[in-house]
Steps between C-alpha positions, in 0.01 A plus 500: 500500500651740749772412743256555789244256357771242434626531860143468629443185295826347623410583860154345460661186352749472788232557763275246326781243515541557874124487547475166319788355704334614823162363392631162389768425757447711812157408631420416859179421690413709808177341625549132591130415464507616137849411365393569140480873581859604433671836509732577213706815469429553130319827573815665640648553150156624388505768770860596417407531132196708588710741706785516251330518160133549585177316558479361147843340533409346835174363360696374198736304725197354680335390176820368342591290805146362499512397134843342547368316807244326276789323323618352831167400653234323296263385771143610563593676825724738307227571247264586785747675730709703256224734375405560863863570588533748214189692605585500870862607446396768252267644766785475751745700287231754406456569872871570534518696175215739582700642790833521319415598142552875539827475689842524338651334804431193706320646801464272801165645609349459152637148471362407841150641433492343153616169644223495761243578229658238271504224764140566604387518135687178422329324789152622408528415128660160569220416743230601253667314212535186710133503596352578158762350267754252641297300748213433257746406223699263721174341607368465143818402316692302760215367711682659793318704759697726730380524859305807605789595728721546194412869454529606866792277598679486165434767241473807721801437727706370208448813292562734793826321587602467135437871442709597802786272389494646147493854636787440743724332243417770242566776754841358590601488133342832402655692787839327459504595130319831554758727334537280192126456458435873544755577227322254271161648595619837368626343177163341433313812612286291727 
């Protein structure tokens, strides 16, 4: 195993640890009518890993934090919500990645355009998944029917706000650590 691969694995492990901590302990609701919709900052380390080592590393952090999360939460809501979260967040980071993959530097314009695409994609996929997957499952398995206002007043604004929060926090960290991350990007030939 090369030194570069070892460093990449260590970085993925560290970012996964931060991601798990953020997912488990730093959650907060943003829409009072739907307090179970909570923002967690676990995607910030995913985005940092994606920029530093590449898309595969970022996706790896996302998947690892999700598997580890299963050890902490054993309820039916996690089993319904986690696959949806993985798909929606994967779409979110793909949106960002598409506009940054060819750059050897962190470019503000590319990050901004990718973030807009990522937030809108996140919102669309989360809405679709809620309608065709989550709401029917909650209704069937938990005998719990969400109101029709849930999509318009809950899912759509939640995902737009969540996406903006994740982008802003990621941008602050990425641009604060820009030089270090760009040096690492060259090492991993991103």
